[in-house]
C-alpha positions in Angstrom: 70.2 -92.1 4.3 68.9 -95.6 5.0 70.9 -97.0 2.1 74.0 -95.5 3.5 73.4 -97.2 6.8 72.5 -100.5 5.2 75.7 -100.3 3.2 77.9 -99.6 6.2 76.2 -102.7 7.9 77.4 -105.0 5.2 74.4 -105.2 2.8 75.9 -105.4 -0.7 72.9 -105.3 -3.1 70.5 -102.4 -2.5 67.5 -101.1 -4.4 66.4 -97.5 -3.3 62.7 -98.1 -3.9 61.4 -94.6 -3.5 62.6 -91.9 -5.9 64.3 -89.2 -3.9 67.4 -87.9 -5.6 66.7 -84.0 -5.6 69.0 -81.6 -3.8 72.8 -81.2 -3.3 72.9 -83.3 -0.1 71.2 -86.2 -1.6 73.4 -86.1 -4.8 76.4 -86.2 -2.4 75.0 -89.3 -0.6 74.3 -90.9 -3.9 77.8 -90.3 -5.2 79.3 -91.7 -1.9 77.2 -94.8 -2.4 78.4 -95.0 -6.1 82.0 -94.8 -4.9 81.6 -98.1 -3.0 83.2 -101.0 -4.9 81.5 -103.5 -2.6 78.0 -102.2 -3.3 75.6 -103.0 -6.2 73.1 -100.2 -6.4 69.9 -99.7 -8.3 67.5 -96.7 -8.3 63.7 -96.4 -8.9 62.6 -93.6 -11.2 59.1 -92.3 -12.1 60.0 -88.9 -13.6 62.6 -87.8 -16.0 63.7 -85.1 -13.7 64.7 -87.7 -11.2 66.7 -89.6 -13.9 68.5 -86.5 -15.0 69.8 -85.9 -11.4 70.7 -89.6 -11.1 72.5 -89.4 -14.6 74.6 -86.4 -13.5 75.7 -88.4 -10.4 76.5 -91.4 -12.6 78.5 -89.2 -15.1 80.4 -87.6 -12.2 81.5 -91.0 -11.0 82.1 -92.5 -14.5 79.4 -95.1 -14.1 76.1 -96.0 -15.6 73.6 -96.3 -12.6 71.1 -99.2 -13.2 67.5 -97.8 -12.8 64.1 -99.2 -12.7 60.9 -97.4 -13.7 58.5 -97.5 -10.7 55.0 -98.3 -12.1 51.8 -97.6 -10.4 49.5 -100.4 -11.2 47.4 -99.8 -8.2 45.2 -97.0 -9.6 44.2 -98.9 -12.6 43.2 -101.9 -10.5 41.2 -99.9 -8.1 43.7 -99.9 -5.1 45.4 -97.2 -3.4 47.5 -95.1 -5.7 51.2 -95.1 -5.1 54.3 -93.5 -6.4 55.0 -94.4 -10.1 54.0 -93.9 -13.7 50.9 -95.6 -15.1 51.5 -99.0 -16.9 51.5 -99.3 -20.6 52.1 -96.3 -22.9 53.1 -93.8 -20.1 55.8 -96.3 -18.9 57.0 -96.6 -22.6 57.2 -92.9 -23.1 59.3 -92.4 -20.0 61.5 -95.4 -21.0 62.2 -93.7 -24.3 63.5 -90.7 -22.5 65.6 -92.6 -20.0 67.5 -94.5 -22.5 68.9 -91.3 -23.9 70.6 -90.2 -20.6 74.3 -91.1 -20.3 74.8 -91.7 -16.7 72.0 -94.3 -16.1 71.0 -97.7 -17.7 67.4 -98.7 -17.7 67.3 -102.3 -16.6 63.7 -103.0 -15.6 60.3 -102.0 -14.2 59.0 -102.3 -10.8 55.4 -102.5 -9.3 54.4 -102.6 -5.6 50.8 -103.3 -5.2 48.5 -102.9 -2.3 44.8 -103.5 -1.9 42.3 -104.6 0.6 42.2 -108.0 2.4 39.1 -109.0 0.3 40.8 -108.5 -3.2 44.3 -110.0 -2.7 44.2 -112.6 -5.3 42.7 -110.3 -7.9 45.2 -107.5 -7.0 48.1 -110.0 -7.3 47.0 -111.3 -10.6 46.1 -107.9 -12.1 49.5 -106.6 -11.2 51.4 -109.4 -12.7 49.3 -109.1 -15.9 49.8 -105.4 -16.2 53.6 -105.4 -15.4 54.1 -108.4 -17.9 52.2 -106.6 -20.7 54.2 -103.4 -20.0 57.5 -105.3 -20.2 56.3 -106.8 -23.5 55.4 -103.4 -24.9 58.9 -102.1 -24.0 60.7 -105.0 -25.6 58.5 -104.7 -28.7 59.7 -101.1 -29.0 63.4 -102.2 -28.8 63.9 -101.4 -25.1 65.5 -104.5 -23.5 64.9 -104.9 -19.8 65.9 -107.9 -17.6 64.5 -107.0 -14.3 60.6 -107.1 -13.8 59.4 -107.1 -10.1 56.1 -107.2 -8.2 55.0 -107.8 -4.8 53.8 -106.5 -1.6 53.1 -108.0 2.0 49.4 -108.8 1.5 49.8 -110.1 -2.0 52.9 -112.1 -1.4 51.4 -115.6 -1.1 49.1 -115.2 -4.0 51.9 -113.7 -6.1 54.4 -116.4 -5.4 51.6 -119.0 -6.2 50.9 -117.4 -9.7 54.7 -117.2 -10.4 55.3 -120.8 -9.3 52.5 -121.9 -11.7 54.8 -120.9 -14.5 52.3 -118.7 -16.4 54.3 -115.5 -15.9 58.0 -116.3 -16.7 58.9 -112.6 -17.2 58.7 -111.9 -13.3 62.2 -111.9 -11.9 61.7 -110.7 -8.4 59.0 -110.6 -5.7 59.4 -108.2 -2.8 57.3 -109.0 0.3 57.7 -105.7 2.4 57.1 -106.0 6.1 55.0 -109.0 6.5 57.9 -110.9 8.2 57.4 -108.6 11.1 53.8 -107.7 10.8 51.5 -105.3 12.7 47.8 -104.4 13.1 47.8 -102.4 10.0 49.2 -105.1 7.8 46.8 -107.6 9.6 43.9 -105.5 8.4 45.2 -105.7 4.8 45.5 -109.5 5.0 49.4 -109.4 5.1 49.7 -111.4 8.4 47.6 -112.9 11.3 47.3 -111.3 14.7 49.2 -114.1 16.1 52.2 -113.7 13.8 52.9 -110.1 14.6 56.5 -110.2 15.8 56.9 -106.7 17.5 55.2 -105.7 20.7 56.0 -102.7 23.1 56.3 -103.6 26.7 54.8 -101.0 28.8 54.1 -100.3 32.5 50.9 -99.1 34.2 51.9 -95.8 35.8 48.5 -94.5 37.0 45.0 -96.0 37.7 43.5 -92.7 39.3 40.8 -92.7 36.8 38.0 -95.2 37.0 37.5 -95.7 33.3 41.2 -95.9 32.2 44.9 -96.5 33.2 47.9 -94.7 32.0 51.0 -96.4 30.6 54.6 -95.1 30.3 54.6 -95.0 26.3 53.1 -92.5 24.0 53.7 -91.1 20.6 57.6 -91.2 21.0 57.3 -95.1 21.5 54.3 -96.0 19.2 54.5 -93.3 16.5 51.2 -91.6 15.6 49.5 -94.1 13.3 45.7 -94.7 14.1 45.1 -96.9 11.1 42.8 -94.1 9.6 42.3 -96.2 6.5 40.2 -98.6 8.7 37.9 -95.9 9.9 35.0 -97.4 8.1 35.4 -100.9 9.8 32.6 -101.5 12.4 35.1 -102.0 15.3 37.3 -99.1 14.6 35.6 -97.0 17.3 34.6 -98.1 20.8 32.7 -95.4 22.6 34.1 -93.0 20.2 37.6 -94.1 20.9 40.0 -95.4 18.1 43.0 -97.6 18.9 46.7 -97.2 18.6 47.5 -101.0 19.0 46.3 -104.3 20.5 46.9 -105.4 24.1 48.4 -109.0 24.2 46.0 -111.5 25.8 43.5 -108.7 27.0 40.6 -108.2 24.4 38.8 -106.4 27.2 41.3 -103.5 27.1 41.3 -100.7 24.5 44.6 -99.0 23.7 42.8 -95.7 22.9 44.8 -92.5 23.1 48.4 -91.3 23.0 50.1 -88.3 24.5 53.8 -87.6 23.9 55.1 -89.9 26.8 52.0 -91.6 27.9 49.2 -93.7 26.6 45.8 -94.5 27.9 44.2 -97.9 28.2 40.4 -97.9 28.6 38.4 -100.7 30.3 35.9 -102.2 27.8 34.8 -104.5 30.9 34.5 -102.3 34.0 35.1 -105.3 36.1 38.5 -106.2 34.7 40.9 -103.3 35.7 44.6 -102.9 35.7 46.7 -102.2 38.8 49.6 -99.8 39.3 52.8 -101.4 38.1 51.1 -103.9 35.8 53.2 -104.8 32.7 51.4 -105.1 29.4 52.6 -105.8 26.0 50.9 -104.0 22.9 51.2 -105.0 19.2 51.4 -101.6 17.4 49.5 -100.4 14.5 52.5 -99.7 12.6 55.7 -101.6 13.3 57.8 -99.7 10.9 57.3 -96.5 12.9 58.2 -98.3 16.1 61.4 -99.8 14.9 62.5 -96.4 13.5 62.2 -94.6 16.8 63.9 -97.2 19.0 67.6 -97.9 19.3 67.2 -101.6 20.3 64.9 -104.5 19.9 64.9 -107.2 22.3 64.5 -110.7 20.8 62.5 -112.8 23.2 62.0 -116.6 23.0 60.0 -118.6 25.6 59.9 -115.6 27.9 63.6 -114.9 28.0 65.7 -112.2 26.2 67.8 -114.2 23.7 69.4 -111.4 21.8 69.5 -107.6 21.8 69.4 -106.3 18.2 70.6 -102.8 17.2 68.3 -100.9 14.9 70.3 -100.2 11.8 69.4 -96.7 10.2 67.5 -95.6 13.3 66.0 -92.1 12.4 67.3 -92.3 8.8 64.0 -91.4 7.1 65.5 -89.7 4.0 
């Protein structure tokens, strides 16, 4: 669904990075995309069953769809396991099956690593080594590939540094993810600084009837429901037993602590510094990808003035 919307918006080179080609309605969407002469489309695969469905779609359109094997290097490196087949022999075994299917063409392998902020360099280097070794294994076994990609938001700088050093000439693409926008979740993983977060939600204080907190006019339907649970062991994750759904701009004394459907609650960490009815506050969300997906427009602001209103392409297209 997102690929459809992006193609309609004029994007002509698309990689669908998450395998999801099962079911008649998705097959129809895939065939529609394949029918576009203005679109170069590639698919990620990590199971032969996915590849068989893609192959049927390719055959029906008289085409060979370029596919990449999604490789999970994270688990082997001690990071968070992701979609994908393990590197090395498991990738080779899957590749041997894919090259037999008539409606697809195996063109490469793809890793998308993620680790903690403390091990960014090691995760980047380890991923490059594993993916390069896997590429070499495929080629040694007669499977030629020309696309080898790695990268994620928090490892982007380290990955680019290693690639620029020229030690890993096999790498053809680095994909940085969401770090150009950033959020609190990405910040905790070392992908961006707090100051570089580009999206905030502008809210209004609609009630100060409680002495310990104020209510704002934005809840789950504005922020999503991500409480950065992966950071629960961080020493500042809780304040008085309250987690956080974002960070209030310019007000470290305020805790964005709880969400309802249409409202949020801002707690006073300093009881002497309270909010007033009608105050406007900006909040950097925990997860900017959720925020963008549930809003129709983003307002581009420079030096305090709205410079551009940006329509959110693919709003709500999660599959």
